[in-house]
C-alpha positions as CSV (number, residue, x, y, z in Angstrom):
1,X,-0.2,0.0,0.1
2,X,1.5,3.4,-0.9
3,X,1.9,5.7,1.7
4,X,0.7,8.6,-0.7
5,X,-2.8,10.0,-0.1
6,X,-4.1,11.6,-3.3
7,X,-6.6,13.3,-1.0
8,X,-4.1,14.8,0.9
9,X,-2.0,16.1,-2.0
10,X,-4.9,17.7,-3.7
11,X,-5.5,20.5,-0.9
12,X,-1.8,21.3,-1.0
13,X,-1.7,22.2,-4.6
14,X,-1.8,26.0,-5.8
15,X,-4.8,27.3,-7.3
16,X,-3.2,27.4,-10.6
17,X,-2.0,24.0,-10.9
18,X,-5.6,22.7,-9.6
19,X,-7.2,24.9,-12.6
20,X,-4.7,23.2,-15.0
21,X,-4.5,19.8,-14.0
22,X,-6.9,17.0,-15.3
23,X,-5.5,13.9,-13.7
24,X,-3.9,13.1,-10.5
25,X,-3.2,9.3,-10.3
26,X,-1.5,7.9,-7.4
27,X,-0.1,4.0,-7.5
28,X,0.7,2.0,-4.5
29,X,3.1,0.4,-7.2
30,X,3.7,0.7,-10.6
31,X,6.5,0.1,-13.6
32,X,7.1,3.3,-14.4
33,X,5.0,6.8,-14.3
34,X,6.6,8.0,-17.2
35,X,5.8,4.9,-19.3
36,X,2.2,4.9,-17.8
37,X,1.7,8.5,-19.0
38,X,3.1,7.9,-22.5
39,X,0.8,5.0,-23.0
40,X,-2.2,7.3,-22.0
41,X,-4.1,9.8,-24.2
42,X,-2.2,13.1,-24.5
43,X,-4.0,16.0,-22.5
44,X,-5.2,19.0,-24.4
45,X,-3.1,21.7,-25.2
46,X,-2.2,23.5,-22.2
47,X,-3.3,20.9,-19.8
48,X,-1.6,18.6,-17.3
49,X,-1.9,15.1,-16.1
50,X,0.2,13.8,-13.2
51,X,0.9,10.3,-11.8
52,X,3.2,9.2,-9.0
53,X,4.0,6.7,-6.6
54,X,6.5,5.6,-3.8
55,X,7.0,2.1,-5.5
56,X,8.4,2.0,-8.8
57,X,9.6,-1.3,-10.1
58,X,10.8,-0.7,-13.6
59,X,11.8,2.8,-13.9
60,X,14.3,4.4,-16.3
61,X,16.9,6.8,-16.5
62,X,18.6,8.1,-19.2
63,X,19.6,5.9,-22.0
64,X,17.5,3.5,-20.6
65,X,19.3,2.6,-17.4
66,X,17.3,1.4,-14.4
67,X,15.9,3.5,-11.8
68,X,14.3,1.4,-9.1
69,X,12.4,2.7,-6.1
70,X,11.1,0.1,-3.6
71,X,8.3,1.1,-1.3
72,X,8.9,4.3,0.9
73,X,12.8,4.9,-0.4
74,X,11.6,8.0,-2.7
75,X,9.1,9.8,-4.8
76,X,8.5,9.1,-8.6
77,X,6.4,11.5,-10.4
78,X,5.6,12.3,-13.9
79,X,3.8,15.2,-15.6
80,X,2.2,14.9,-19.3
81,X,1.7,18.2,-20.9
82,X,0.9,19.1,-24.7
83,X,2.4,22.4,-26.0
84,X,0.2,24.2,-28.3
85,X,2.9,24.3,-30.9
86,X,6.4,22.9,-31.2
87,X,8.7,24.8,-28.8
88,X,12.2,25.6,-29.7
89,X,15.2,23.9,-28.2
90,X,12.6,21.2,-26.4
91,X,15.6,19.2,-25.2
92,X,16.7,21.8,-22.7
93,X,13.2,21.8,-20.9
94,X,15.0,19.1,-18.8
95,X,17.5,22.0,-17.4
96,X,14.5,24.3,-17.0
97,X,12.8,21.7,-14.8
98,X,15.9,21.1,-12.6
99,X,15.9,24.8,-11.7
100,X,12.3,24.5,-10.9
101,X,12.8,21.4,-8.7
102,X,15.6,23.2,-6.7
103,X,13.2,26.3,-6.1
104,X,10.7,23.9,-4.9
105,X,13.0,22.0,-2.4
106,X,14.5,25.2,-1.2
107,X,10.8,26.4,-0.2
108,X,11.0,23.4,1.9
109,X,14.2,24.4,3.8
110,X,16.1,22.1,1.6
111,X,19.5,24.0,0.8
112,X,23.0,23.4,-0.6
113,X,21.6,21.8,-3.8
114,X,23.3,21.9,-7.2
115,X,22.5,20.6,-11.0
116,X,24.8,18.2,-12.7
117,X,24.4,18.6,-16.5
118,X,22.1,17.6,-17.9
119,X,19.6,16.0,-15.6
120,X,20.8,15.4,-12.0
121,X,19.9,17.2,-8.6
122,X,22.7,17.0,-6.4
123,X,23.2,17.2,-2.7
124,X,26.2,16.5,-0.6
125,X,28.2,15.7,-3.8
126,X,25.8,13.2,-4.4
127,X,22.7,12.3,-6.5
128,X,19.7,13.2,-4.7
129,X,17.5,12.8,-7.7
130,X,17.3,12.9,-11.5
131,X,14.9,14.1,-14.3
132,X,13.9,12.2,-17.6
133,X,12.2,14.0,-20.2
134,X,10.3,12.2,-23.2
135,X,8.1,13.3,-26.0
136,X,5.5,11.6,-28.3
137,X,3.1,12.8,-30.8
138,X,0.0,14.5,-29.4
139,X,-3.4,12.8,-29.6
140,X,-5.1,15.7,-31.4
141,X,-3.9,16.9,-34.9
142,X,-2.9,20.5,-34.9
143,X,-1.2,20.6,-31.8
144,X,2.6,20.7,-31.0
145,X,4.1,17.7,-29.1
146,X,3.4,16.2,-25.9
147,X,6.0,15.9,-23.1
148,X,6.2,13.5,-20.2
149,X,8.7,14.7,-17.6
150,X,9.6,12.6,-14.8
151,X,11.4,13.1,-11.5
152,X,12.9,10.5,-9.2
153,X,13.7,11.8,-5.8
154,X,15.5,9.8,-3.1
155,X,13.8,10.2,0.4
156,X,14.9,7.5,2.5
157,X,17.1,5.2,1.1
158,X,18.0,2.9,4.2
159,X,20.2,0.6,1.9
160,X,17.0,-0.4,0.1
161,X,17.4,1.3,-3.3
162,X,19.4,-0.4,-6.1
163,X,20.2,2.1,-8.5
164,X,21.5,-0.5,-11.0
165,X,22.7,0.6,-14.3
166,X,21.7,4.2,-13.3
167,X,24.4,4.4,-10.5
168,X,26.5,6.6,-12.6
169,X,30.8,7.1,-12.3
170,X,30.4,10.4,-11.0
171,X,27.8,10.5,-8.1
172,X,26.9,8.1,-5.5
173,X,23.4,8.3,-4.1
174,X,22.2,10.5,-1.3
175,X,18.8,10.8,0.2
176,X,16.8,13.8,1.6
177,X,16.9,12.4,5.1
178,X,20.8,12.6,5.2
179,X,20.6,16.4,3.8
180,X,17.9,17.6,6.3
181,X,17.1,16.5,9.7
182,X,13.3,16.9,9.5
183,X,12.0,16.8,6.0
184,X,8.3,17.5,5.4
185,X,5.6,14.9,4.6
186,X,5.5,13.3,1.2
187,X,2.2,14.6,0.3
188,X,3.7,18.5,0.9
189,X,6.9,17.5,-1.1
190,X,4.8,16.1,-3.9
191,X,2.5,19.0,-4.0
192,X,5.5,21.7,-3.9
193,X,7.2,19.7,-7.0
194,X,3.8,19.6,-9.1
195,X,3.5,23.1,-8.4
196,X,7.2,23.8,-9.7
197,X,6.9,21.5,-12.6
198,X,3.8,23.1,-13.9
199,X,5.2,26.6,-13.3
200,X,8.4,25.7,-15.1
201,X,6.9,24.3,-18.0
202,X,4.4,27.2,-18.4
203,X,7.3,29.5,-18.3
204,X,9.4,27.5,-20.6
205,X,6.6,27.6,-23.1
206,X,6.2,31.2,-22.8
207,X,9.5,32.6,-22.5
208,X,11.9,29.7,-23.5
209,X,15.1,28.6,-21.6
210,X,16.6,32.0,-21.2
211,X,14.5,33.1,-18.2
212,X,16.2,29.9,-16.4
213,X,19.8,30.3,-17.9
214,X,21.4,32.3,-15.0
215,X,19.7,30.4,-12.1
216,X,21.0,27.2,-13.8
217,X,24.6,28.2,-14.1
218,X,24.4,29.4,-10.4
219,X,23.9,25.9,-9.3
220,X,26.0,24.1,-12.0
221,X,27.9,21.7,-9.8
222,X,30.4,20.4,-13.0
223,X,31.6,24.1,-13.5
224,X,35.4,24.0,-13.2
225,X,35.5,20.4,-12.8
226,X,38.0,18.3,-14.8
227,X,35.7,15.9,-16.8
228,X,35.4,13.2,-19.6
229,X,32.7,13.1,-21.7
230,X,31.8,9.6,-23.2
231,X,30.0,10.0,-26.5
232,X,28.7,7.1,-28.9
233,X,31.5,8.1,-31.4
234,X,34.3,9.6,-29.3
235,X,35.5,10.9,-26.0
236,X,36.6,14.3,-24.9
237,X,38.3,15.7,-22.0
238,X,38.9,18.9,-20.2
239,X,37.1,21.4,-17.8
240,X,33.6,22.0,-17.8
241,X,32.9,25.4,-18.4
242,X,29.1,26.2,-17.9
243,X,26.4,25.8,-20.8
244,X,25.6,27.5,-23.9
245,X,22.4,29.4,-24.6
246,X,20.8,26.0,-26.1
247,X,21.7,24.1,-22.7
248,X,24.5,22.4,-24.7
249,X,27.6,21.7,-22.1
250,X,30.7,23.4,-22.6
251,X,34.1,21.7,-22.3
252,X,37.5,23.6,-22.7
253,X,39.6,20.9,-23.8
254,X,43.0,23.2,-24.1
255,X,42.7,23.6,-27.9
256,X,39.0,24.4,-28.1
257,X,35.6,25.2,-26.4
258,X,33.5,22.0,-27.0
259,X,29.8,21.6,-27.1
260,X,28.2,18.7,-26.2
261,X,24.7,17.8,-26.7
262,X,24.7,14.3,-25.4
263,X,26.9,12.1,-23.6
264,X,27.7,10.5,-20.0
265,X,29.9,12.5,-17.5
266,X,32.9,10.8,-16.1
267,X,34.7,12.8,-13.1
268,X,38.2,12.8,-13.5
269,X,40.0,12.2,-10.0
270,X,42.2,15.1,-9.1
């Protein structure tokens, strides 16, 4: 039985979230909240649908890596949203959502958070959570694209979480319990995250990534660190140097400032 109670989440949502939310589904257990929403009909343009659980059995991270969340160890939450038209630079939405998530957690007095390009929430130099953004064609013709954005947040691992292949070579897993001594009930955490993700997607649709860029760079965990980026066709090594206007990772190799659109980060030991 899930410890999440949908009837306790709804009253905690902002008025704007309630007004734009068509469905809020809470599952005692589910394979993947992202996969579930991708299998459902798209919400109408400008509308949201949310699915969440604290027991995810076949979750996915980037590159189809596993992200498992046994009962009570974390919060898995996904939103589906249909854009009225195809947004520019859609992949950078993941970075914008990271900024919103950090803001929501700070409202709950969770400090010391950073963002690791492209999709990790970092605390105590460990992975507190991750974002996975996927897209599909909308159900109705004439609309832009339907996006499903998923967040996995570690709350109380207690050695129960097997990150499997999602355990990267950069970050160990950390949980909210290690960051704050007294974290809020999960329903309040979920509500604040839903509010923030809805607000972030809405702002991204209206203004693009530009309004998020400065905040993202202020929280950039990789900036100034020596890294190697593992890409399908090559590797590049150098010093992480922030992000470009379109969200690409910049790496100073010594001979050039390389732009990285996609790749796995390996942190070089000092």
